[in-house]
C-alpha positions in Angstrom: 0.0 0.0 0.1 1.9 3.3 -1.0 2.0 6.1 1.4 -0.5 8.3 0.2 -3.5 5.6 0.4 -2.1 4.6 3.9 -2.5 8.1 4.9 -5.7 8.6 3.2 -6.9 5.4 5.1 -5.9 6.4 8.2 -7.8 10.1 7.6 -11.0 7.9 6.7 -11.0 5.9 9.7 -10.4 9.0 11.7 -13.4 10.6 10.0 -15.7 7.7 10.3 -15.0 7.3 13.9 -15.6 11.1 14.5 -18.7 10.5 13.0 -20.0 7.1 14.7 -18.9 9.3 18.1 -20.4 12.6 17.4 -24.1 11.1 18.3 -25.8 14.4 19.1 -23.0 16.3 17.8 -25.8 18.2 15.3 -28.1 19.2 18.4 -25.5 20.3 21.0 -21.8 22.2 21.1 -19.3 21.7 18.8 -17.2 19.4 20.6 -19.1 16.7 22.0 -16.8 13.6 21.2 -13.3 13.4 22.7 -10.7 10.7 20.8 -7.2 10.9 19.4 -5.3 9.3 17.1 -1.8 8.2 17.1 0.5 6.9 13.9 3.0 4.9 14.8 5.7 3.9 12.6 8.8 1.7 13.2 11.6 3.2 11.2 14.1 0.4 10.8 17.2 2.5 9.8 17.0 4.9 13.2 15.7 1.9 14.9 13.2 3.8 16.5 9.5 4.8 16.8 8.2 7.7 15.2 4.8 8.8 16.7 2.4 11.8 15.6 -0.5 12.2 17.9 -3.5 14.4 16.5 -5.0 16.0 19.6 -7.9 18.9 19.9 -5.7 21.7 21.0 -8.6 23.1 23.9 -8.4 19.3 25.5 -4.4 19.4 25.4 -4.3 23.0 26.9 -7.2 21.9 29.6 -5.3 18.9 30.6 -1.9 21.1 30.7 -3.6 24.1 32.4 -5.2 21.2 35.4 -1.5 19.6 35.6 0.3 23.2 36.0 -2.2 25.2 38.2 -1.9 27.9 35.4 -3.7 28.4 32.0 -1.5 27.3 29.5 -1.9 28.4 26.0 0.2 26.3 23.4 1.0 29.5 21.1 2.0 31.5 24.0 3.2 29.5 27.4 6.9 29.7 27.4 8.0 25.8 27.9 4.6 24.5 26.6 6.7 21.6 24.8 8.2 20.8 27.5 5.0 20.3 29.3 3.2 18.3 26.5 6.3 16.0 27.0 6.2 15.2 30.4 2.5 14.6 29.8 3.1 12.1 27.3 5.7 10.6 28.9 3.3 10.2 31.5 0.0 8.9 29.3 1.2 7.1 26.4 3.7 4.5 27.1 5.3 2.1 24.8 7.0 -1.3 26.1 9.4 -3.8 25.2 9.3 -7.4 24.9 11.4 -7.1 28.5 8.3 -4.8 30.0 10.7 -2.0 29.9 9.0 1.5 29.3 10.7 3.8 26.4 11.5 6.9 27.0 9.9 9.7 24.7 12.3 12.2 22.9 10.4 15.6 21.8 10.5 15.9 18.1 8.0 18.9 17.5 4.3 20.3 17.4 2.4 21.3 14.3 -1.2 23.3 14.6 -4.0 22.3 12.5 -7.4 24.2 12.7 -8.6 23.2 16.1 -6.1 20.1 16.3 -2.6 19.7 17.4 -0.3 17.3 15.6 2.3 16.1 18.1 5.6 14.4 17.1 7.6 12.2 19.6 10.1 9.2 18.8 11.5 6.3 21.1 14.5 4.3 20.2 13.3 0.6 20.0 16.4 -1.2 18.7 15.0 -4.4 19.7 11.6 -3.6 17.0 8.1 -4.0 18.1 8.0 -7.7 18.4 6.5 -8.4 22.1 6.1 -4.7 22.8 3.1 -3.3 24.0 1.3 0.3 24.3 -0.6 2.0 26.8 -2.5 5.3 25.8 -4.4 7.2 28.3 -4.3 10.9 26.9 -6.7 13.3 28.5 -8.3 9.9 30.6 -8.3 12.1 33.8 -10.4 15.3 31.7 -12.6 13.1 30.1 -14.6 9.9 30.4 -15.9 9.3 27.2 -12.0 9.8 25.9 -11.2 7.1 22.4 -7.4 6.8 21.6 -6.9 5.1 18.7 -3.8 3.8 17.5 -2.5 3.2 14.3 1.0 1.0 13.8 3.2 0.0 10.7 6.2 -2.4 11.5 8.0 -3.4 8.5 5.1 -4.6 6.0 2.7 -5.3 9.2 0.3 -3.2 11.1 -1.4 -3.2 13.9 -4.7 -0.9 15.3 -5.6 -0.7 18.8 -8.2 1.4 20.6 -8.0 2.6 24.2 -10.7 3.4 26.3 -10.5 4.9 30.1 -9.5 2.0 32.3 -8.0 -0.4 29.7 -4.4 -0.8 30.4 -1.2 -2.0 28.4 -2.0 -3.7 24.9 0.0 -6.2 22.7 0.8 -5.0 19.6 -0.1 -7.9 17.5 1.0 -7.2 14.2 -0.7 -8.9 11.3 0.6 -9.0 7.4 -0.6 -5.8 5.4 -2.9 -6.5 2.0 -0.6 -6.0 -1.1 
């Protein structure tokens, strides 16, 4: 599957999830569904996992404000990137086959309309075989939060969905259709 086609599939999956989760979206306020999307890809050359997260900006600012005890604006608060990375270290955990949690490194962030793309990576020389993931973004803030993770490893893929109360889930990769 080509890179462009893969990203279109991811985007369509995200849109479909948003429509399903929206429920009474059209009759109430503009943000009644709560979800995040993680795209994770193993880079064999760098021996690391590259992670792109799409989150709602207002949810991220709300959780960072709650954690820091002061109003956080991603575009105005000094040290916002450090706050985001610390939050991700606490809520997005990747374990190798030995049960070791991998440390995330900051790459950057990019605003897109009412969403924010966050970019981090984790060294993983052993690859994703036997690894597991836990994604608890915004669970302390939103009881109906749903987090989706799409993973690519060599020519394989895995899709995981996390809801409040979920713990680590094994990354079971399957062969990608040609």
